[in-house]
C-alpha positions in Angstrom: -164.4 176.1 -66.2 -165.8 174.2 -69.2 -164.0 176.4 -71.6 -160.7 175.6 -69.8 -161.4 171.9 -70.0 -162.2 172.1 -73.7 -158.9 173.9 -74.3 -157.0 171.2 -72.3 -158.8 168.4 -74.3 -158.0 170.2 -77.5 -154.3 170.4 -76.6 -154.3 166.7 -75.6 -155.6 165.7 -79.0 -153.7 168.3 -81.1 -150.2 168.1 -79.5 -149.4 164.8 -81.1 -150.5 166.2 -84.4 -148.6 169.4 -84.3 -145.6 167.9 -86.0 -147.8 166.4 -88.7 -149.7 169.7 -89.1 -146.4 171.6 -89.5 -147.7 175.0 -88.6 -145.5 177.6 -87.1 -146.4 180.2 -84.3 -147.6 182.7 -86.9 -149.9 180.2 -88.6 -147.5 179.8 -91.6 -146.9 176.4 -93.2 -143.5 174.7 -92.7 -142.1 171.6 -94.3 -144.3 168.5 -94.7 -143.9 165.5 -92.5 -141.1 163.2 -93.5 -143.2 160.4 -94.7 -144.9 162.6 -97.3 -141.7 164.1 -98.8 -140.7 163.0 -102.3 -137.5 161.4 -101.0 -139.4 159.1 -98.7 -142.2 157.9 -100.9 -140.9 154.6 -102.3 -142.7 153.4 -105.5 -140.6 150.5 -106.6 -143.5 148.8 -108.3 -143.6 151.6 -110.9 -139.9 152.5 -111.2 -137.6 149.7 -109.9 -136.1 148.6 -113.2 -133.9 151.4 -114.6 -131.3 151.9 -117.4 -128.6 154.5 -118.0 -126.7 155.0 -121.3 -123.8 157.4 -121.3 -121.4 158.9 -123.8 -121.7 159.6 -127.5 -124.0 156.7 -128.3 -126.9 158.3 -126.3 -126.7 162.0 -125.8 -124.6 163.7 -128.4 -127.4 163.8 -131.0 -125.9 161.3 -133.3 -127.6 158.3 -131.7 -130.5 156.5 -133.1 -133.0 157.4 -130.4 -135.8 155.4 -132.0 -133.6 152.3 -131.7 -132.4 153.1 -128.2 -135.9 153.8 -126.8 -137.5 150.8 -128.7 -135.1 148.4 -127.2 -135.5 149.9 -123.7 -139.2 149.5 -124.0 -138.8 145.9 -125.2 -136.7 145.0 -122.2 -139.4 146.6 -119.9 -137.3 149.5 -118.5 -139.3 151.8 -116.1 -136.8 154.5 -115.2 -134.0 156.2 -117.2 -130.8 157.9 -116.0 -130.0 160.5 -118.6 -126.4 161.9 -119.0 -127.4 165.5 -119.4 -124.1 167.3 -119.1 -124.4 170.9 -118.1 -120.8 171.6 -119.1 -121.0 169.9 -122.4 -123.0 171.9 -125.0 -126.3 172.2 -123.2 -125.3 175.3 -121.1 -123.6 178.4 -122.4 -121.9 181.0 -120.2 -120.9 184.6 -120.8 -117.8 186.4 -119.6 -120.0 187.9 -117.0 -120.9 184.4 -115.7 -124.4 184.6 -117.0 -125.7 181.1 -118.0 -128.2 180.2 -120.7 -129.4 177.0 -122.4 -128.5 176.2 -126.0 -131.8 175.9 -128.0 -130.6 173.1 -130.3 -129.6 170.9 -127.4 -132.7 171.8 -125.4 -134.8 170.6 -128.4 -132.7 167.4 -128.6 -133.4 166.5 -124.9 -137.1 167.2 -125.2 -137.1 164.8 -128.2 -135.2 162.2 -126.3 -137.5 162.4 -123.3 -140.6 162.3 -125.5 -139.2 159.2 -127.2 -138.7 157.5 -123.9 -142.2 158.4 -122.7 -143.7 157.0 -125.9 -142.2 153.6 -124.8 -143.7 153.9 -121.3 -140.6 155.2 -119.6 -141.7 158.3 -117.7 -139.4 158.4 -114.7 -136.2 160.4 -115.6 -133.1 161.0 -113.6 -130.8 163.7 -115.2 -127.1 163.6 -114.3 -124.1 165.7 -115.1 -120.4 165.4 -114.2 -119.3 168.2 -116.5 -119.7 171.8 -115.4 -119.4 175.4 -116.6 -116.7 177.5 -114.8 -116.3 181.2 -114.0 -114.7 183.6 -116.3 -110.9 183.4 -115.9 -110.8 180.0 -114.3 -107.9 178.0 -115.7 -109.2 175.0 -117.7 -107.6 172.3 -119.9 -109.0 169.8 -122.4 -110.6 167.3 -120.0 -112.6 168.8 -117.2 -114.6 165.7 -116.3 -115.0 165.8 -112.5 -112.8 168.9 -112.0 -113.7 171.5 -109.4 -112.2 174.8 -108.1 -110.6 174.3 -104.6 -112.8 175.4 -101.7 -110.2 178.1 -100.9 -110.1 179.3 -104.5 -111.3 182.8 -105.5 -113.4 181.0 -108.2 -115.2 178.6 -105.8 -118.2 180.8 -104.7 -118.8 182.0 -108.3 -118.7 178.4 -109.5 -121.4 177.5 -107.0 -123.5 180.4 -108.2 -123.2 179.1 -111.7 -124.4 175.7 -110.5 -127.4 177.2 -108.8 -128.3 179.3 -111.9 -127.9 176.3 -114.2 -130.3 174.1 -112.3 -132.8 176.9 -112.0 -132.9 177.1 -115.8 -132.9 173.3 -116.3 -135.7 172.4 -113.9 -137.9 175.2 -115.3 -137.2 174.1 -118.9 -137.7 170.3 -118.3 -140.6 169.8 -115.9 -140.9 166.3 -117.3 -137.7 165.4 -115.5 -138.4 164.8 -111.8 -135.1 163.8 -110.4 -131.8 165.7 -110.8 -128.4 164.3 -109.9 -125.8 167.2 -109.9 -122.7 165.1 -110.1 -121.2 161.6 -110.2 -119.1 159.5 -107.8 -117.8 162.7 -106.0 -116.3 160.6 -103.2 -113.4 159.4 -105.4 -110.5 161.2 -107.2 -111.8 160.3 -110.6 -114.8 162.5 -110.3 -113.7 165.1 -107.7 -110.2 166.5 -108.4 -108.3 169.7 -109.1 -107.7 171.0 -112.6 -105.3 168.9 -114.4 -105.9 165.9 -112.1 -106.9 162.3 -112.7 -108.0 162.1 -116.3 -105.0 164.2 -117.4 -102.5 162.8 -114.8 -103.7 160.0 -112.6 -100.4 159.8 -110.6 -100.1 163.4 -109.6 -101.5 163.4 -106.0 -101.0 167.1 -105.7 -104.1 167.3 -108.0 -106.2 165.3 -105.6 -108.5 166.7 -102.9 -108.5 165.3 -99.4 -111.5 163.5 -97.9 -112.7 166.6 -96.1 -112.3 168.7 -99.2 -114.3 166.3 -101.3 -117.0 166.2 -98.7 -117.1 170.0 -98.5 -117.3 170.3 -102.3 -120.1 167.8 -102.3 -122.1 169.6 -99.6 -121.7 173.0 -101.3 -122.4 171.5 -104.8 -125.6 169.8 -103.6 -126.8 172.8 -101.7 -126.3 175.2 -104.7 -127.9 172.7 -107.1 -130.9 172.0 -104.9 -131.5 175.6 -104.3 -131.5 176.2 -108.0 -133.7 173.2 -108.7 -136.4 174.4 -106.3 -136.3 177.9 -107.8 -136.9 176.6 -111.3 -139.4 174.0 -110.3 -140.6 173.4 -106.7 -141.5 169.8 -107.7 -138.0 168.9 -108.8 -136.2 166.4 -106.5 -132.5 166.6 -105.6 -130.6 163.3 -105.8 -127.2 162.8 -104.2 -124.5 162.2 -106.8 -124.0 158.4 -106.9 -121.2 157.4 -104.6 -118.6 154.8 -105.4 -119.3 151.6 -103.4 -116.4 149.8 -101.8 -115.3 148.2 -98.5 -113.2 151.1 -97.3 -114.3 152.1 -93.8 -111.3 154.3 -93.0 -111.7 157.9 -92.0 -108.2 158.8 -93.2 -107.8 162.0 -95.2 -107.0 160.0 -98.3 -109.9 157.5 -98.0 -112.2 157.2 -101.0 -114.7 154.7 -99.4 -118.4 155.6 -99.4 -118.7 155.2 -95.6 -116.0 157.6 -94.5 -117.3 160.1 -97.1 -120.9 159.8 -96.0 -120.0 160.2 -92.3 -117.9 163.3 -93.1 -120.6 164.8 -95.3 -123.2 164.4 -92.6 -120.8 165.8 -90.0 -120.2 168.9 -92.1 -123.9 169.5 -92.6 -124.8 169.0 -89.0 -122.0 171.4 -87.9 -123.9 174.4 -89.2 -120.9 175.5 -91.3 -122.6 174.5 -94.6 -122.8 175.7 -97.2 -119.3 177.2 -96.9 -120.1 180.1 -99.3 -122.7 182.8 -99.0 -124.5 183.9 -95.9 -126.9 181.0 -95.7 -126.6 178.1 -93.4 -128.7 174.8 -93.1 -128.4 171.7 -91.1 -131.4 170.1 -92.9 -130.1 167.3 -95.2 -133.1 167.8 -97.5 -131.6 171.2 -98.5 -128.7 169.2 -99.9 -130.2 165.9 -101.2 -133.7 164.4 -100.9 -132.7 161.0 -102.3 -129.6 159.0 -101.3 -127.6 157.4 -104.1 -124.7 155.0 -104.5 -123.3 152.5 -107.1 -123.1 149.0 -105.7 -121.6 147.0 -108.5 -121.7 143.3 -107.6 -119.6 141.4 -110.1 -119.8 138.0 -108.3 -123.7 137.9 -108.4 -123.9 136.9 -104.7 -126.7 139.0 -103.1 -128.5 136.8 -100.6 -129.6 138.1 -97.2 -126.3 137.2 -95.5 -124.0 138.2 -98.3 -121.3 140.8 -98.1 -123.2 142.8 -100.7 -126.3 143.0 -98.6 -124.4 143.7 -95.3 -122.4 146.5 -96.9 -125.5 148.2 -98.2 -127.1 147.9 -94.8 -124.0 149.3 -93.1 -124.1 152.3 -95.4 -127.8 152.8 -94.6 -127.0 152.5 -90.9 -125.0 155.7 -91.2 -128.0 157.4 -92.8 -130.2 156.3 -89.9 -127.6 157.4 -87.4 -127.9 160.9 -88.8 -131.7 161.1 -88.7 -132.4 160.2 -92.4 -134.1 156.8 -91.7 -136.8 156.4 -94.2 -135.1 158.4 -96.9 -135.1 156.4 -100.1 -132.1 155.2 -102.1 -131.3 155.0 -105.8 -128.7 152.8 -107.3 -128.0 154.9 -110.4 -125.4 152.5 -111.6 -125.5 148.7 -111.3 -124.5 145.8 -113.6 -121.7 143.6 -114.8 -119.0 143.7 -117.4 -117.9 141.1 -119.8 -114.4 142.8 -120.0 -113.7 142.6 -116.3 -110.0 142.8 -115.4 -109.5 144.5 -118.8 -109.8 141.1 -120.5 -111.4 141.5 -123.9 -110.8 138.0 -125.2 -113.9 136.9 -127.1 -114.0 133.5 -125.4 -113.7 135.0 -122.0 -116.4 137.5 -122.8 -118.7 134.8 -124.1 -118.2 132.8 -120.9 -118.9 135.8 -118.7 -122.0 136.7 -120.6 -123.5 133.3 -119.8 -122.5 133.6 -116.1 -123.8 137.1 -115.7 -127.0 136.3 -117.4 -127.6 134.0 -114.5 -127.0 136.8 -112.0 -129.4 139.5 -113.0 -132.8 138.1 -112.0 -131.6 136.8 -108.7 -129.8 140.0 -107.8 -132.8 142.2 -108.6 -135.0 139.8 -106.6 -132.6 139.9 -103.7 -132.3 143.7 -103.7 -136.1 143.9 -103.7 -136.4 141.5 -100.8 -133.5 142.5 -98.6 -132.9 146.3 -99.2 -136.4 147.8 -98.8 -135.1 151.4 -98.9 -134.0 151.0 -102.6 -136.5 152.3 -105.0 -134.6 152.2 -108.4 -131.8 150.1 -109.8 -130.3 151.6 -112.9 -128.5 149.2 -115.1 -125.2 150.6 -116.5 -125.4 150.5 -119.6 -127.5 149.9 -122.7 -124.7 149.0 -125.1 -121.2 147.6 -125.1 -118.6 150.2 -126.1 -116.0 148.7 -128.4 -114.5 152.1 -129.3 -113.4 152.3 -125.7 -110.4 150.2 -126.6 -109.0 152.8 -128.9 -109.8 155.6 -126.4 -108.8 153.9 -123.1 -107.1 150.7 -124.2 -108.5 147.3 -123.2 -110.8 148.3 -120.5 -113.6 147.2 -118.1 -115.7 150.0 -119.6 -116.2 148.1 -122.9 -118.4 145.3 -121.7 -121.2 146.6 -119.5 -123.9 146.5 -122.2 -127.3 144.8 -122.2 -126.7 144.8 -125.9 -123.6 144.6 -128.1 -122.2 147.7 -129.6 -124.7 149.2 -132.2 -121.8 150.5 -134.2 -120.9 147.0 -135.2 -121.8 146.0 -138.7 -124.4 143.5 -137.4 -126.1 146.0 -135.1 -126.9 145.5 -131.5 -127.5 141.9 -130.3 -129.2 141.3 -126.9 -126.7 139.8 -124.5 -128.0 137.2 -122.1 -128.4 139.7 -119.3 -130.9 141.6 -121.5 -132.9 138.5 -122.1 -132.9 137.5 -118.5 -133.7 141.0 -117.3 -136.7 141.1 -119.7 -137.9 137.8 -118.3 -137.5 139.2 -114.7 -139.6 142.2 -115.6 -142.2 140.8 -118.0 -142.3 137.1 -117.0 -140.6 133.9 -118.2 -143.0 133.4 -121.1 -142.3 136.8 -122.7 -141.7 136.9 -126.4 -138.1 138.1 -126.8 -138.3 138.6 -130.6 -138.3 142.3 -130.3 -134.9 142.3 -128.7 -133.4 141.2 -132.0 -135.1 144.0 -134.0 -131.9 145.7 -135.0 -129.6 142.7 -135.1 -128.8 141.7 -138.7 -126.0 139.1 -138.4 -126.4 136.6 -141.3 -126.9 133.7 -139.0 -129.9 135.3 -137.4 -132.0 135.6 -140.6 -132.4 139.3 -140.0 -133.2 139.5 -136.3 -134.7 136.1 -135.6 -135.0 135.4 -131.9 -133.3 132.1 -132.3 -130.5 133.6 -134.4 -126.8 133.1 -134.2 -124.4 134.3 -131.6 -122.8 137.3 -133.3 -119.6 135.4 -133.7 -119.0 134.3 -130.1 -121.9 134.6 -127.9 -124.9 132.4 -127.1 -128.2 133.5 -128.8 -131.7 133.3 -127.5 -132.8 129.7 -128.3 -129.3 128.2 -128.3 -129.8 125.7 -125.6 -132.2 123.0 -126.7 -133.5 119.6 -125.7 -135.2 116.7 -127.5 -137.0 113.8 -126.0 -138.2 111.0 -128.3 -140.1 107.8 -127.9 -142.6 106.7 -125.3 -141.2 109.0 -122.6 -142.4 112.0 -124.5 -145.1 111.4 -127.1 -147.4 108.4 -126.2 -149.4 110.3 -123.7 -148.2 108.3 -120.7 -145.4 110.6 -119.6 -145.9 113.1 -116.8 -145.7 116.3 -118.9 -145.6 118.5 -115.8 -142.5 116.7 -114.6 -140.8 116.9 -118.0 -141.6 120.6 -118.5 -140.5 121.5 -114.9 -137.1 119.8 -115.3 -136.6 121.3 -118.7 -137.3 124.7 -117.2 -135.0 124.2 -114.3 -132.1 123.3 -116.5 -132.8 126.5 -118.5 -133.8 124.9 -121.8 -134.9 127.5 -124.4 -135.7 125.3 -127.5 -137.4 121.9 -127.7 -137.3 119.4 -130.5 -140.6 117.5 -130.4 -141.0 114.0 -131.9 -144.4 114.8 -133.6 -144.8 111.7 -135.8 -147.2 112.2 -138.7 -147.3 108.5 -139.4 -147.9 107.3 -135.9 -151.3 108.3 -134.6 -151.5 112.0 -135.2 -152.5 111.7 -138.9 -154.9 109.4 -140.7 -155.3 108.8 -144.4 -158.7 107.9 -146.0 -159.6 105.8 -149.0 -159.1 108.8 -151.3 -155.8 109.7 -149.7 -157.5 112.6 -147.8 -155.5 113.6 -144.7 -156.9 114.5 -141.3 -155.6 115.0 -137.8 -156.6 112.9 -134.9 -158.4 115.2 -132.3 -157.2 113.4 -129.2 -153.6 113.6 -130.4 -153.9 117.2 -131.4 -155.2 118.0 -127.8 -152.2 116.1 -126.4 -149.6 118.1 -128.4 -151.3 121.5 -127.5 -151.1 120.5 -123.9 -147.5 119.4 -124.2 -146.6 122.7 -125.9 -148.4 124.8 -123.3 -146.7 122.9 -120.4 -143.3 123.8 -121.9 -144.2 127.4 -122.6 -145.3 127.8 -119.0 -141.6 127.0 -118.1 -140.1 129.5 -120.5 -139.5 127.0 -123.4 -141.0 128.9 -126.3 -139.0 127.8 -129.4 -140.2 124.6 -130.9 -138.9 122.3 -133.7 -141.3 119.5 -134.6 -139.9 116.4 -136.3 -141.3 113.2 -137.7 -139.6 110.1 -139.2 -142.8 108.1 -139.6 -145.1 108.7 -142.6 -148.5 107.9 -143.9 -148.8 106.1 -147.2 -151.3 106.1 -150.1 -154.4 104.0 -149.8 -154.0 100.6 -151.5 -150.2 100.6 -151.4 -150.1 97.7 -149.0 -147.8 99.8 -146.8 -150.4 101.3 -144.5 -149.9 98.8 -141.7 -146.1 98.2 -142.0 -143.7 99.6 -139.5 -142.8 102.7 -141.5 -139.9 104.0 -139.5 -137.7 105.7 -142.1 -139.4 103.9 -145.0 -140.1 105.6 -148.4 -141.6 104.5 -151.7 -139.0 104.3 -154.5 -138.6 107.4 -156.7 -140.6 106.8 -159.9 -142.8 104.1 -158.3 -146.6 104.1 -158.6 -147.1 105.4 -155.1 -144.2 108.0 -155.0 -146.1 111.0 -156.2 -149.3 110.3 -154.1 -147.0 109.8 -151.1 -145.5 113.2 -151.6 -148.9 114.8 -151.9 -149.9 113.2 -148.6 -146.7 114.8 -147.1 -147.7 118.2 -148.5 -151.3 118.0 -147.2 -150.1 116.7 -143.8 -147.8 119.7 -143.2 -150.5 122.1 -144.4 -152.8 120.8 -141.7 -150.1 120.7 -139.0 -148.7 124.2 -139.5 -152.2 125.7 -139.5 -153.2 123.8 -136.3 -149.9 124.5 -134.4 -148.9 128.1 -135.0 -146.8 127.9 -131.7 -144.4 125.7 -133.6 -142.2 127.8 -135.8 -139.8 125.2 -137.1 -140.7 122.0 -138.9 -138.3 119.1 -139.6 -139.9 116.7 -142.0 -137.6 113.7 -141.5 -134.5 112.5 -139.7 -131.1 111.4 -140.8 -132.2 110.7 -144.4 -128.6 110.3 -145.5 -128.4 107.0 -143.6 -129.9 103.6 -144.4 -131.7 103.5 -141.0 -133.9 106.5 -141.9 -134.2 106.2 -145.6 -134.8 102.6 -146.9 -137.2 100.5 -148.9 -140.1 98.5 -147.7 -138.9 95.7 -145.4 -135.5 97.3 -145.0 -133.2 98.0 -142.1 -135.4 97.8 -139.1 -137.0 94.6 -140.4 -133.9 93.2 -142.0 -130.6 95.0 -141.5 -128.5 92.7 -143.6 -130.5 92.8 -146.9 -128.7 95.3 -149.0 -131.4 95.1 -151.7 -133.7 97.0 -149.3 -131.3 100.0 -149.2 -131.2 103.1 -151.5 -128.1 104.4 -153.1 -126.8 107.8 -152.1 -128.2 109.3 -155.3 -131.7 107.8 -154.6 -131.5 109.1 -151.0 -130.7 112.6 -152.2 -133.6 112.5 -154.6 -136.0 111.4 -152.0 -134.7 114.1 -149.6 -135.1 116.8 -152.2 -138.7 115.7 -153.1 -139.7 115.2 -149.4 -138.4 118.6 -148.4 -140.1 120.4 -151.3 -143.5 118.8 -150.7 -143.3 119.4 -146.9 -142.1 123.0 -147.3 -144.9 123.8 -149.8 -147.5 122.4 -147.4 -146.0 124.3 -144.4 -146.2 127.6 -146.2 -149.8 127.0 -147.3 -150.8 126.2 -143.7 -148.8 129.0 -142.1 -146.6 131.4 -144.1 -144.5 132.0 -140.9 -143.6 128.4 -140.6 -139.9 127.7 -141.2 -138.7 124.5 -143.0 -135.7 122.7 -141.4 -133.6 120.2 -143.2 -134.0 116.7 -141.7 -130.9 116.3 -139.4 -128.1 114.6 -141.3 -125.9 111.9 -139.8 -122.5 113.4 -139.0 -119.5 111.2 -139.5 -115.8 111.5 -140.2 -116.0 111.2 -144.0 -114.2 114.1 -145.7 -114.5 112.4 -149.1 -117.3 113.5 -151.5 -116.4 110.9 -154.1 -117.3 107.5 -152.8 -118.7 107.5 -149.3 -122.3 106.2 -149.3 -123.6 107.8 -146.1 -121.2 110.7 -145.2 -122.8 114.1 -144.7 -120.6 115.9 -147.1 -121.2 113.6 -150.1 -124.9 113.6 -149.4 -125.1 117.4 -149.1 -123.2 117.8 -152.3 -125.6 115.5 -154.1 -128.6 117.4 -152.5 -127.4 120.8 -153.8 -126.6 119.3 -157.2 -130.2 117.9 -157.6 -131.7 121.3 -156.6 -129.4 123.2 -159.0 -130.0 120.8 -161.9 -133.4 122.4 -162.6 -135.0 118.9 -162.6 -136.3 119.0 -159.0 -138.6 118.3 -157.5 -138.9 115.1 -159.6 -142.7 115.0 -159.4 -145.3 117.5 -160.6 -144.9 120.3 -163.1 -143.1 122.8 -161.0 -139.3 123.0 -160.7 -137.2 125.2 -158.5 -133.5 125.9 -158.1 -134.0 128.0 -154.9 -132.7 126.1 -151.9 -135.2 128.0 -149.7 -138.0 126.1 -151.4 -136.6 122.9 -149.9 -135.1 124.0 -146.6 -134.7 127.3 -144.8 -132.5 126.0 -142.0 -129.6 123.6 -142.4 -129.4 120.8 -139.9 -127.0 117.9 -138.9 -126.2 115.8 -135.9 -122.6 116.2 -134.8 -122.3 113.9 -131.8 -118.9 114.5 -130.2 -118.3 111.7 -127.7 -114.6 112.6 -127.1 -115.5 116.1 -125.9 -112.7 117.8 -127.9 -114.2 120.9 -129.7 -111.3 123.3 -129.8 -110.6 125.4 -132.8 -108.2 122.9 -134.3 -110.2 119.8 -133.4 -111.5 117.4 -136.0 -115.0 118.2 -134.7 -114.7 121.9 -135.4 -112.9 121.3 -138.7 -115.5 118.8 -140.0 -118.4 121.1 -139.1 -116.6 124.0 -141.0 -116.1 121.6 -143.9 -119.8 120.8 -144.0 -120.8 124.4 -143.9 -118.3 125.2 -146.6 -120.4 123.1 -149.0 -123.4 125.3 -148.1 -121.3 128.4 -148.8 -120.1 127.0 -152.1 -123.7 126.6 -153.2 -124.7 130.2 -152.3 -126.1 129.5 -148.8 -123.5 131.4 -146.9 -125.3 133.0 -144.0 -128.0 130.4 -143.7 -128.2 129.3 -140.1 -127.7 125.8 -138.8 -129.4 123.7 -136.1 -127.8 120.7 -134.4 -131.1 118.9 -133.6 -129.2 116.1 -131.9 -126.0 116.5 -129.8 -124.8 114.8 -126.6 -123.1 111.9 -125.0 -124.1 108.5 -123.7 -123.0 106.7 -120.6 -123.5 103.3 -122.4 -121.1 103.9 -125.3 -119.1 101.0 -126.6 -121.5 98.4 -125.2 -121.3 99.3 -121.6 -124.2 97.3 -120.1 -127.0 98.8 -118.2 -126.0 96.9 -115.0 -122.4 98.1 -115.1 -123.1 101.0 -112.7 -119.5 101.9 -111.9 -118.6 102.2 -115.6 -121.6 104.3 -116.3 -121.0 106.7 -113.4 -117.4 107.1 -114.5 -118.5 108.1 -117.9 -121.1 110.3 -116.4 -118.5 112.3 -114.6 -116.3 112.6 -117.7 -119.1 113.7 -119.9 -120.3 116.2 -117.3 -116.9 117.9 -117.9 -117.5 118.1 -121.7 -120.8 119.9 -122.0 -120.0 123.5 -121.0 -116.7 123.6 -123.0 -118.4 122.1 -126.1 -121.3 124.5 -126.0 -118.9 127.5 -125.6 -116.7 126.2 -128.4 -119.7 125.8 -130.7 -120.7 129.3 -130.1 -117.2 130.6 -130.5 -115.9 128.6 -133.5 -119.2 127.7 -135.3 -121.0 131.0 -135.5 -123.5 129.8 -138.0 -125.1 127.4 -135.4 -128.2 128.9 -133.8 -129.5 126.0 -131.7 -128.1 122.9 -130.2 -130.5 120.2 -129.1 -129.4 117.8 -126.4 -130.5 114.2 -127.1 -132.2 113.4 -124.7 -134.0 114.2 -121.4 -134.0 110.7 -119.9 -132.0 107.5 -119.9 -134.0 104.7 -121.4 -133.8 101.5 -119.3 -135.6 98.2 -119.5 -137.2 97.8 -122.9 -134.3 99.5 -124.7 -132.0 96.6 -124.0 -134.4 94.3 -125.8 -135.6 96.5 -128.6 -132.4 98.3 -129.6 -129.4 96.6 -131.2 -126.9 98.7 -129.4 -126.8 99.6 -125.7 -125.6 103.0 -126.8 -129.3 104.1 -126.9 -129.8 103.5 -123.2 -127.6 106.2 -121.7 -128.1 109.6 -123.5 -130.2 111.2 -120.8 -129.7 114.4 -118.9 -131.6 112.5 -116.2 -131.9 108.8 -115.2 -135.0 106.9 -116.4 -138.1 108.3 -114.7 -139.7 104.9 -114.5 -137.1 103.7 -112.0 -138.5 103.4 -108.4 -136.4 106.4 -107.2 -137.5 108.7 -110.0 -135.3 110.7 -112.3 -131.9 111.9 -110.9 -130.0 114.6 -112.7 -126.8 113.3 -114.2 -123.6 115.3 -114.1 -124.3 116.7 -117.6 -127.6 118.2 -116.4 -126.0 119.9 -113.5 -123.2 121.3 -115.7 -125.5 122.3 -118.5 -127.7 124.2 -116.0 -124.6 126.1 -114.8 -123.5 126.9 -118.3 -127.0 128.4 -119.0 -127.8 130.0 -115.7 -124.5 130.7 -114.0 -122.1 128.8 -111.7 -123.9 129.9 -108.6 -127.4 128.7 -109.6 -129.4 126.8 -107.0 -129.7 123.2 -108.4 -132.1 122.0 -105.7 -135.1 121.7 -108.1 -133.2 119.4 -110.4 -133.7 116.8 -107.7 -137.4 117.5 -107.3 -138.6 114.1 -108.5 -135.7 112.0 -107.2 -136.1 110.1 -103.9 -132.8 108.2 -103.9 -129.3 108.9 -102.6 -127.4 111.7 -104.4 -123.9 110.7 -105.4 -121.2 112.6 -103.5 -119.7 113.9 -106.7 -122.9 115.6 -107.7 
């Protein structure tokens, strides 16, 4: 009796475990429980971010694999889909239908995989949509996606070749875990008869019907999976990625993913599959262990209630309805194209690049949050494919790259999607310099992360901001607020008013220079706050200076003031400048760019003691254009010498020059063109700098980056506009003097809502101008990138409007209204102006959530915002 009870108890406890134990009546082991199978273990933390690169650039042996794998590693890629075509030159077949692998190609793929692994990419998905065919099977030149018909005498032999092929491949490449035996087999393009689609897209007699495509898919996957397991039991079979669309029809011509998937499951469950050979299986794992489809989402809307999310869920519902709930999904193609609609116009591509750069992070985040069955998202593709135009005509295929085409003379430039994807993977503060490693356009200075736009497209660091005065640098501003708002707008570069002659630097009785500890701490804090919000590119500027001891100028308001060339204190003043920048660049290695003055071609920022700001009408206190040019040359040489002594990696930026409408180089006293001509003339004369014993005719010893301030209040920046033509005319001077290719910063650019004396209290007039200027910013930024390809960074002046004291201390009300935001000292806090909203859209995409721009504003938002 006890023995019987023991048996009953054993059965009670064991029966629920029998499925998990998977033992058959004879004590043999059957398949493992579903949750432990490779197709159901989702490891997205390790493998979520994927990349695929097809065609000749990646897999024909001519590609630069070191470059490809290095850039993939820099982005942070975790998984790689490899176009490993069995019907290319990897697999050979004899007249007796015996398959073998080609040694040279085998060696190539082992090298490719090893190169990826060296960059931390260990999860490989191998895919082929070319095949080898039985002896005697009629073929033509393009067999991409071609199959024998299921009722063909070649069909069964073809499937055996597939099986034998994958047995060889999985045995030879154990480092490849996942194998995808076809591509988009639910549509005519990749599942058609010989002579169909790629040879004749309109011949419907060369198409297969829906049931035929599903039958071919089932037989193909069964044969491939059988071969995979024979070669390597650990290999995992992946369903060929299905084309994603909205077609829910079950008509025989339907190419939608849902009718295909329902038909495929129905065939498997019928017991009639595979349709060749004596075997039969209704277990889907014998056909595919991982589901797979290609959900391109060109509009970037992927929230929980979006059509994108609901369509993916509706597909997975079919999976669940057929007992595959828990089976994981790959997206082996996903991404956006800058040549959508076959439009290859550079301006359109530039605009799309900016918009799509704003999609990628939110789409990846939403897939992660809302589609828990997805393990890997493979971005299609690494590079743009400009040669596609000659092969296919203007085509959507040209513009899918994370990088521009490496075949271009400048090499591959990271597109905005690459930069934003890298941030999504590695964090907002990641150093993106490595993405520019192989980009050599002249305006980038050989791969500089803040380099130019490759002719039309925005570079890393293009969108900048500068905030002067008490709001930024006196220690009273809320730096957290400033940094948060800059980060929300999407600012990449920051011009910091870092005045050497204010309270950051002191000069002793022997003219020894030292930094003030409290102010040093403040600037480090300021920089760290900005870096925490993704602003990593800094330009430090000062237009205050310290003067020699005993000059009598130590306590004067030194805004833009200089000793006269040849005066007693001129050489000691320049030595103080040199020593100052030596200390600064050593102390602040986070600051790469240093601008040692401001608008020195204008009387306001280059005048004698007692001039301009103390007495604007006294012409005796002004310098001539020739004197201003000499001061500028000597100032830049001394500052650059000090910068390099403190930090050899510091870069010297020309003080931003006032931009006006003067085309004349003969008589104008303050125009940028005459000043720049004078400047180059003094450098090339062999007599500069004018102090000390060293002379240099190398412009890089004075400035490494050109810089001017092209305010454009009218907002017209088209190719034929005076704005564009004047900037080109200025740059032509640089080219005429051998500086062609030297990049340019615009360290001030923007608009003011108080232009032409509009008073602070005239709210209606200011808001009218606010709306007008909000319409300027996106077009102006795009036109600068498109027509002025030498411009690397544009700094918007400024963060905040400047109410109150500005009306009393500034001669013109124009200074009050330049902000992206209203004055933060107002009782309601800073409100984003229209320009801030539109600038954020230009940087992050039209669909960006702007809520955080209003984080510190407690008033009523205007309806038009």
